[in-house]
Each structure stands twice: as structure tokens, then as C-alpha cells.
N, C-alpha and C positions, 0 to 999 in steps of 0.2 A: 597644493603643496601641503605636506604633512607638518604638523607643529613640532613633532618630536622625531628623534632619530636614535640609532643605537650605537653603542661602543661595546665590542666584545673582546674577550681574552680567554682563550681556551673554550670551555663549555659554559662560561659565565658571561654576564654582561649587564648593562643598564641602559635605560633610556635617558635622553637629555633633550631639553628644549633646543631647537635647531640653531638659533642665533648664538647663544652662549657656547654651545658645542663647537660651532665653526670658529669662533674667536679663540677658544682654548686650543683647538688643533693648530691654528695659525701660529700661536705662541710656541707650541711644541716644534713645529716645522722651522720656525726662525731660530730656535735654540740649536736644532740639529744643523742648520745651515752655518751657524757660527763655528762649528767644528770643522767645516770644510773638508779638505782632502784627507784629514786624519780620521774621518768617520768610517766605520766599518761598512762594507757593501750592503749588509742587511739593513742597516740603519738608514742609508741613503734610499733604499727601496721603500722602507717604511715611510720615510718623509714624503716621497712622491705620492704614495697612496693617500696619506693624510692631507697633502696639499690639495688634491682633488676633492676630498671629502670636506675640507674647510670651506671650499667655495660652493660645492653642490652638496649640501648637508644631507639630502635624502639618501645619498649613497651609504651613510653610516661609515663606520671604520672599525678596525680591529688591530690588536697587537699580535695576532697569530699565536703560534705555540712557541713560547720563548723559554730559553734556559735561564737559570738563576743569574748568570752574568749579564744577559741581555736585559732582564728585568731590572737589575741594579743600575744599568746604564740608563734605561728609560726613566727610572725614578730620579736619578740625578738630573736628567734633562727636565723632568717635571718640576723639580725644586727651582731651577733657574727660570723656567717659563712662568711659574707662579710669582716669583719675585718681579719679573718683568710686568706681569699683569697688574700687580699692586702698584708699581711705579707709574704705569700709564693711567690707571684708574678707569673710569667709565669711558666708553668709546661712543662719541656722537655719531649718528647715522652718516653725516657728511664725511667724517673721517673713515668710517667703515666702507663707504662707497669708493673711496680713494685707495684703500688698502687692497691692492691687486695681489692675489696669491698665486694664481695660475692663469696663463694666457691673458685674456682681458677680463677675467672674472674676479669680482671682489669677494672678500671674506664674508661668509654667511649670505651670499647674494646681495650684500649691501643693505640688509634688512634687519630691523629690530622688532621683536615681539612686544616690546613694552614702550613703544612710542619713539622718542627722539634719540634714544641711546641704548647701548647694551651695558648694563650695570656690571661693574667689576665684581660685585657680590655674587652675581649669577655665574660669571665665568669661574670664580673661585669655587663655587659649588660644584661645577663640572670637574674642576681640577681635583677636588676632594674625592669624588666618585672614581676618577681615573686612578688616583693613587691607591685608594682602598681596594679597587679591583686588582691592580697589579701586585700589591703587597699581601693580598689575601685577607685583609681585615674587613672587606665588605660583608655585611651580614647576609645570611641566606635570604633568598627571595621571599617576600611575603607570600602567604598561601593563595592570595587572590589576585596577584599581579607581579609586577617587577618594580625595581627602584627607578625613580625619576629624579634627575638632577638638573640644575639650571634655573631653578625658581628663586634661588637665593635664600631658601629656608631649610637647607639641609635635605637629606633624603626624604622624598615623598613617595607614596605608593601610587603607581599608575595601574589602576585596576584593569583586569582582563575580563572580557565577556565570559560568561559561564562555560560556553563550549570550547574555549581555548585554555581553560585553567589546568587541564590535565596533560597538555602537550609540553614537550621540552621547550623551554623559553628561548634559548639561544643555540639551538642545535646547528651544527655545521653539516655541510654536505649537500 
């Protein structure tokens, strides 16, 4: 199992530690679910993709190619999801294993990279990367790698091996 996974939007993206990433996606999915039948079909489809990725983090996730209106809606959902994360705080592994997001699969596979919990600071770190990517404020990729979120220390550089430094980082297709 990989330690990190990716989130992409258009031709940009970032890496995130898998457990914090899964928890963040689960919060987004829950906020979309609160909208119920009023939610647009594209948003329901997005939530289903993210639901699977929240459980099986190796899948990564993306926000596709979105219009300004869709980005605005995703950012509003992100604000609510972030508030929920702050309210809940750290997620103990026992709770994570009981947080079933799809079929019988728990969020982030019921696993924490840092011991007995997924710290809210790490989830909020992924949330910050998500918002920055969508609103266009994420700094350009560093020359030797890509941004990594989920450590709780803000954007970190995940270095690429020299042979991969010249390839497009988040190319679609």
C-alpha cells in the first residue's frame, strides 16, 4: 500500500498522505449527502467517486474539469466540511474503523499513519491543499517534485526521482 495518493483538478494536482486524504474526502461526501435530492447530478456523481476513494485511497481522486459555478459550489462544500472536521477533532482508529463510507469499507481503510488516530491538523492540511488547488492559489509545483499535504505542517515537497522530473506531473489521458 502506498503512503500517499493524489488529488487532481484539471492539469494540476497534489499528493496527500492517504489516511488524512481519506478522512477529508469522507467529510466532503457527507456534506454533499446533506444536500440530498437538491444536489446537481454532477455533484452526486462526484460524491460517488470520492466515496470510493475515501475508502480505497490508492485510487486517488479528482474534481474533473469544472466550471466557475461548480468550483464555487465545491468551495462552499469544502467550507462546511472543514467546519465539521474542526468540530469532530482527531479521529481515533477505533472510530475510523466504524466509519463505513461505502459497502463495508471504512474511511481510509480504517488505518492511521500516525498511530492511534488521524489528527485533525493533518486533515485540515489536506483541506487547505484542496481549496488552494480549486481556487487557483496553490503555488506552482516545485522544480524537483510536487506538493504534499496531510503532514499537518503545511505544504511539503515530495521529491521526484531525477528521471521523472521532466514529465508532466498530473497529465490526464
